[in-house]
matplotlib code that plots the C-alpha trace (Angstrom):
import matplotlib.pyplot as plt

x = [13.6, 13.5, 10.6, 9.7, 8.8, 6.5, 4.8, 4.5, 1.2, -0.3, 0.0, -1.8, -0.5, 1.6, 3.7, 4.2, 4.2, 7.0, 6.7, 7.2, 6.4, 10.0, 11.1, 9.4, 12.1, 10.8, 11.6, 9.6, 9.8, 10.8, 9.9, 10.1, 10.0, 7.6, 8.7, 7.0, 5.2, 3.4, 2.7, -0.4, 0.1, 1.4, 1.7, 5.3, 6.7, 5.1, 5.8, 5.8, 5.3, 1.9, -0.5, -3.0, -0.4, 1.4, -1.8, -2.6, 0.9, 0.9, -2.5, -1.2, 2.1, 0.2, -2.2, 0.2, 3.7, 6.4, 8.0, 11.1, 8.9, 7.0, 10.1, 11.8, 9.0, 6.7, 7.7, 6.5, 5.7, 3.8, 1.9, 0.8, -0.3, -2.2, -3.6, -7.2, -7.5, -5.5, -7.3, -10.6, -9.5, -7.9, -9.4, -10.9, -8.6, -5.5, -6.7, -7.3, -3.9, -2.1, -4.1, -3.0, 0.5, 1.4, -0.8, -2.9, -6.3, -9.4, -10.6, -10.0, -6.6, -8.0, -11.0, -13.1, -13.1, -16.4, -18.0, -18.3, -20.6, -19.6, -21.0, -18.7, -21.5, -21.0, -23.0]
y = [-7.8, -4.2, -3.2, -0.5, -3.2, -4.8, -1.6, -0.1, -1.8, -0.3, 3.2, 2.5, 3.1, 6.1, 3.7, 1.1, 2.7, 4.8, 8.6, 9.2, 7.1, 7.5, 5.2, 2.3, 0.9, -2.6, -4.4, -3.5, -7.1, -10.5, -12.8, -11.7, -14.0, -12.6, -13.2, -16.1, -14.0, -12.2, -15.0, -16.9, -20.7, -21.3, -17.6, -16.9, -16.3, -13.3, -12.4, -8.7, -8.8, -10.5, -7.6, -9.6, -11.2, -7.9, -6.1, -8.8, -8.7, -4.9, -5.0, -7.6, -5.6, -2.3, -3.9, -6.1, -5.3, -3.5, -0.3, -2.2, -4.8, -2.2, -0.2, -3.4, -5.1, -2.3, -0.4, 3.2, 3.6, 0.3, 1.1, 4.5, 2.8, 0.1, 2.4, 2.6, -1.2, -1.8, 0.9, -0.9, -3.8, -1.8, -0.9, 2.6, 4.2, 2.8, 3.8, 7.4, 7.6, 6.4, 8.8, 11.7, 10.6, 9.5, 12.1, 9.4, 10.4, 8.4, 9.5, 7.6, 8.1, 9.4, 11.6, 11.1, 14.3, 16.2, 15.6, 18.7, 19.0, 20.5, 23.9, 23.9, 23.3, 20.7, 17.7]
z = [19.5, 20.7, 22.9, 20.4, 17.9, 20.4, 21.3, 17.8, 17.1, 20.2, 18.7, 15.4, 11.9, 13.0, 15.1, 12.4, 9.1, 7.5, 7.8, 4.1, 1.0, -0.2, 2.7, 0.8, -1.4, -2.1, -5.4, -8.5, -9.8, -8.8, -5.9, -2.3, 0.8, 3.4, 7.0, 8.7, 11.3, 8.5, 6.0, 5.6, 5.2, 1.7, 0.8, 1.9, -1.6, -3.5, -7.1, -7.2, -11.0, -10.5, -9.8, -7.7, -5.6, -5.1, -4.0, -1.5, -0.1, 0.1, 1.9, 4.4, 5.0, 5.5, 7.9, 9.9, 9.0, 11.0, 9.8, 8.5, 6.7, 4.9, 3.9, 2.7, 0.7, -0.6, -3.7, -3.5, -7.2, -7.3, -4.2, -5.6, -8.9, -7.0, -4.3, -5.5, -5.4, -2.3, -0.2, -0.6, 1.5, 4.3, 7.6, 7.3, 9.9, 8.2, 4.8, 5.9, 7.6, 4.5, 2.3, 4.5, 5.2, 1.6, -0.2, -1.9, -3.2, -2.6, -6.1, -9.3, -10.8, -14.2, -14.5, -17.7, -19.9, -20.0, -23.4, -25.5, -28.5, -31.9, -30.9, -27.8, -25.4, -22.6, -23.6]

ax = plt.figure().add_subplot(projection="3d")
ax.plot(x, y, z, "-o")
ax.set_aspect("equal")
plt.show()
């Protein structure tokens, strides 16, 4: 194991996470086998198609994974779609770093339109 892998965690998210979201090329469906050093007992196999399982796995990978783990197992499109739910469970420093680095917004994905009355006035 390279020394850089051992030291990466000491430098916070910037030392462990990919620089760009495009580096995350994980599968969009199917079952992945999480490495032993990251898995919780009994949670080594994760079905990416199951939203709850995927969000838990992504949160675990972002919090504890190495750069290569994150790039290998996280799908950028699915992470972006799930971000509002995943971000709630992350440590604040990690959440802010991801939002800056990957251009995620901490606001809801879809804003509700402003109601307009028949006369054109905002309701």
